[in-house]
Kinemage of the C-alpha trace (Angstrom):
@kinemage 1
@onewidth
@group {chain A} dominant
@subgroup {mainchain}
@vectorlist {calphas} color= white
{ca met a 1} P 11.168 -1.593 -5.676
{ca arg a 2} L 12.172 -2.001 -9.231
{ca phe a 3} L 14.134 0.685 -10.649
{ca thr a 4} L 14.043 1.241 -14.378
{ca glu a 5} L 16.433 3.793 -16.213
{ca thr a 6} L 15.351 6.404 -18.229
{ca ala a 7} L 16.764 8.445 -21.557
{ca val a 8} L 17.647 11.041 -18.551
{ca ala a 9} L 21.332 9.720 -17.072
{ca gly a 10} L 20.162 9.681 -13.182
{ca ala a 11} L 16.693 9.685 -13.653
{ca phe a 12} L 14.698 6.406 -12.741
{ca val a 13} L 10.967 5.184 -12.948
{ca val a 14} L 10.537 3.587 -9.797
{ca asp a 15} L 7.798 0.673 -9.270
{ca leu a 16} L 6.614 -0.547 -6.123
{ca glu a 17} L 6.472 -4.480 -5.858
{ca pro a 18} L 2.947 -4.973 -4.260
{ca arg a 19} L 2.582 -8.367 -2.188
{ca gly a 20} L -0.883 -9.193 -1.870
{ca asp a 21} L -3.160 -11.658 -0.487
{ca glu a 22} L -7.288 -11.287 0.282
{ca arg a 23} L -6.600 -8.267 2.402
{ca gly a 24} L -5.517 -6.074 -0.530
{ca phe a 25} L -1.085 -5.361 -0.478
{ca phe a 26} L 1.716 -4.373 0.984
{ca ala a 27} L 4.453 -2.464 -1.017
{ca arg a 28} L 7.445 -0.517 0.293
{ca val a 29} L 7.855 3.229 -1.208
{ca trp a 30} L 10.931 4.122 -0.003
{ca ser a 31} L 13.985 2.909 1.619
{ca arg a 32} L 17.405 4.935 1.790
{ca his a 33} L 19.141 1.586 1.265
{ca ala a 34} L 17.435 1.037 -1.593
{ca phe a 35} L 18.404 4.247 -3.034
{ca glu a 36} L 21.795 4.128 -1.707
{ca ala a 37} L 22.659 1.359 -2.880
{ca arg a 38} L 21.927 2.278 -6.322
{ca gly a 39} L 23.774 5.684 -5.592
{ca leu a 40} L 21.210 7.683 -5.360
{ca lys a 41} L 20.823 10.840 -2.911
{ca ala a 42} L 18.255 10.081 -0.301
{ca asp a 43} L 18.468 12.338 2.494
{ca phe a 44} L 15.218 14.097 1.780
{ca val a 45} L 14.312 17.236 3.703
{ca glu a 46} L 10.924 18.438 2.688
{ca phe a 47} L 7.678 16.679 1.807
{ca asn a 48} L 5.502 18.696 -0.795
{ca asp a 49} L 1.618 17.734 -2.063
{ca ser a 50} L 0.454 19.747 -4.888
{ca phe a 51} L -3.227 19.389 -6.335
{ca ser a 52} L -4.422 20.638 -9.387
{ca ala a 53} L -8.484 20.836 -9.933
{ca his a 54} L -8.690 20.693 -13.707
{ca arg a 55} L -7.263 18.205 -16.378
{ca gly a 56} L -4.503 19.952 -18.675
{ca thr a 57} L -3.077 21.732 -15.619
{ca leu a 58} L 0.411 22.162 -16.562
{ca arg a 59} L 2.970 22.971 -13.697
{ca gly a 60} L 6.999 23.132 -14.337
{ca leu a 61} L 9.103 23.155 -15.606
{ca his a 62} L 11.262 23.668 -12.254
{ca tyr a 63} L 14.753 23.841 -10.895
{ca gln a 64} L 16.807 24.836 -8.126
{ca ala a 65} L 20.206 25.860 -9.012
{ca gly a 66} L 23.819 26.178 -7.231
{ca glu a 67} L 24.144 24.897 -3.817
{ca ala a 68} L 20.384 24.738 -3.444
{ca ala a 69} L 19.915 22.128 -6.499
{ca glu a 70} L 17.341 19.191 -5.257
{ca val a 71} L 16.701 15.536 -6.044
{ca lys a 72} L 12.707 15.314 -6.521
{ca leu a 73} L 10.814 11.872 -5.958
{ca ala a 74} L 7.444 12.163 -7.675
{ca arg a 75} L 4.006 10.417 -7.001
{ca cys a 76} L 1.015 10.809 -8.120
{ca ile a 77} L -1.533 9.902 -5.216
{ca arg a 78} L -5.257 11.079 -7.251
{ca gly a 79} L -5.643 11.024 -10.745
{ca ser a 80} L -3.187 10.877 -13.409
{ca val a 81} L -0.101 13.049 -14.870
{ca phe a 82} L 2.558 12.767 -17.268
{ca asp a 83} L 5.537 13.369 -15.753
{ca val a 84} L 8.924 15.071 -17.389
{ca ala a 85} L 12.405 15.472 -16.035
{ca val a 86} L 14.754 17.616 -18.822
{ca asp a 87} L 18.454 17.331 -17.908
{ca leu a 88} L 19.922 20.607 -17.982
{ca arg a 89} L 23.268 19.504 -16.531
{ca pro a 90} L 25.996 20.655 -19.484
{ca gly a 91} L 28.429 17.800 -18.335
{ca ser a 92} L 25.985 15.142 -18.658
{ca pro a 93} L 25.981 12.834 -21.332
{ca thr a 94} L 21.908 13.317 -21.430
{ca tyr a 95} L 22.352 16.998 -21.522
{ca arg a 96} L 19.041 18.804 -23.387
{ca arg a 97} L 17.286 15.476 -23.409
{ca trp a 98} L 13.754 15.058 -21.648
{ca thr a 99} L 12.088 11.663 -20.186
{ca gly a 100} L 8.255 11.308 -19.727
{ca val a 101} L 6.484 9.049 -17.679
{ca thr a 102} L 2.836 8.564 -17.036
{ca leu a 103} L 2.335 8.611 -13.035
{ca ser a 104} L -1.239 7.325 -11.287
{ca ala a 105} L -3.035 6.820 -8.645
{ca asp a 106} L -3.441 3.548 -9.945
{ca asn a 107} L -0.127 2.539 -11.399
{ca arg a 108} L 1.668 3.520 -8.070
{ca arg a 109} L 4.667 4.409 -10.414
{ca met a 110} L 7.627 7.284 -8.960
{ca leu a 111} L 10.081 9.748 -10.786
{ca tyr a 112} L 13.559 10.303 -9.496
{ca val a 113} L 14.637 13.321 -10.675
{ca pro a 114} L 18.382 14.027 -9.932
{ca glu a 115} L 20.138 17.490 -9.245
{ca gly a 116} L 20.095 19.151 -12.363
{ca cys a 117} L 17.476 18.597 -13.789
{ca ala a 118} L 14.362 20.698 -14.335
{ca his a 119} L 10.708 18.716 -13.752
{ca gly a 120} L 7.134 19.372 -14.229
{ca tyr a 121} L 4.151 17.658 -15.137
{ca leu a 122} L 0.493 17.823 -16.875
{ca thr a 123} L -2.395 16.522 -15.399
{ca leu a 124} L -4.080 14.012 -17.172
{ca glu a 125} L -7.665 14.226 -15.622
{ca asp a 126} L -9.586 16.101 -13.373
{ca gly a 127} L -8.738 16.144 -9.516
{ca ala a 128} L -4.608 14.966 -9.832
{ca glu a 129} L -2.598 15.506 -6.836
{ca val a 130} L 1.127 14.686 -6.461
{ca val a 131} L 3.531 14.311 -3.895
{ca tyr a 132} L 7.386 14.430 -3.350
{ca pro a 133} L 10.161 14.894 -1.161
{ca val a 134} L 13.311 16.691 -2.171
{ca thr a 135} L 16.535 16.580 -0.800
{ca his a 136} L 17.010 20.775 -0.416
{ca val a 137} L 14.966 23.159 1.379
{ca tyr a 138} L 12.728 25.576 -0.926
{ca thr a 139} L 15.392 28.690 -1.940
{ca pro a 140} L 13.671 31.230 -3.394
{ca glu a 141} L 16.621 32.761 -5.247
{ca ala a 142} L 17.978 29.529 -6.505
{ca glu a 143} L 14.555 28.965 -8.319
{ca gly a 144} L 14.718 28.893 -12.013
{ca gly a 145} L 12.672 27.178 -14.790
{ca ile a 146} L 12.196 26.197 -18.301
{ca arg a 147} L 9.028 26.814 -20.573
{ca trp a 148} L 7.082 24.114 -21.169
{ca asn a 149} L 7.253 24.271 -24.995
{ca asp a 150} L 10.918 25.690 -25.737
{ca pro a 151} L 11.787 24.383 -28.736
{ca ala a 152} L 15.454 23.554 -27.290
{ca phe a 153} L 13.381 20.394 -25.649
{ca gly a 154} L 10.866 19.414 -27.922
{ca ile a 155} L 8.924 17.782 -25.029
{ca glu a 156} L 6.108 15.682 -26.515
{ca trp a 157} L 2.490 16.433 -24.331
{ca pro a 158} L 0.353 13.855 -24.289
{ca ile a 159} L -2.604 16.462 -24.274
{ca ala a 160} L -2.568 20.368 -24.857
{ca pro a 161} L -1.903 22.605 -21.192
{ca glu a 162} L -4.772 24.477 -20.921
{ca val a 163} L -4.249 26.089 -17.543
{ca ile a 164} L -0.700 27.288 -16.800
{ca ser a 165} L 0.490 30.064 -14.427
{ca pro a 166} L 1.949 33.525 -15.522
{ca lys a 167} L 5.082 32.469 -14.294
{ca asp a 168} L 5.593 29.560 -15.815
{ca gln a 169} L 4.618 30.938 -19.396
{ca ala a 170} L 6.958 33.477 -19.000
{ca trp a 171} L 10.225 31.364 -18.611
{ca pro a 172} L 12.755 32.524 -21.456
{ca asp a 173} L 13.982 30.292 -24.086
{ca phe a 174} L 16.648 27.786 -23.308
{ca pro a 175} L 20.359 29.345 -24.669
{ca ala a 176} L 21.387 27.736 -27.552
């Protein structure tokens, strides 16, 4: 695996390193040792799968606060998405910055989203499916979110969102 730093401190693009032959290829998708060697959390406790039927579906931007804060490792296994992490950690050198990367079934790329960051994605084609393990059990009372178009962040989405849940449309402006 290759780890590439992003514009958000502690967030990494993780690329597989396939080893192939006439049969196809083999690649390690996750290694506790490889993540921990970089100081990254690797104690995943739940594994989620999210399918979106339509291109332009926006999911997020979500986070869990306090002791329920979680790391996510997102990978698109069908179709493609524009995956985003937003730094909400007041003491971070990249506070209020965002990073975005295209994840697809073809590029097999992953995005490591550290604790204290909001996460979401926009589907770039019909039938996109994203899987992601997390380091903390889902805790509804710790859930928070930021609106996809909050001017405090200025996220540059590659296409206009067309399908957004009422909950995700209703997140308030981020405090200045």
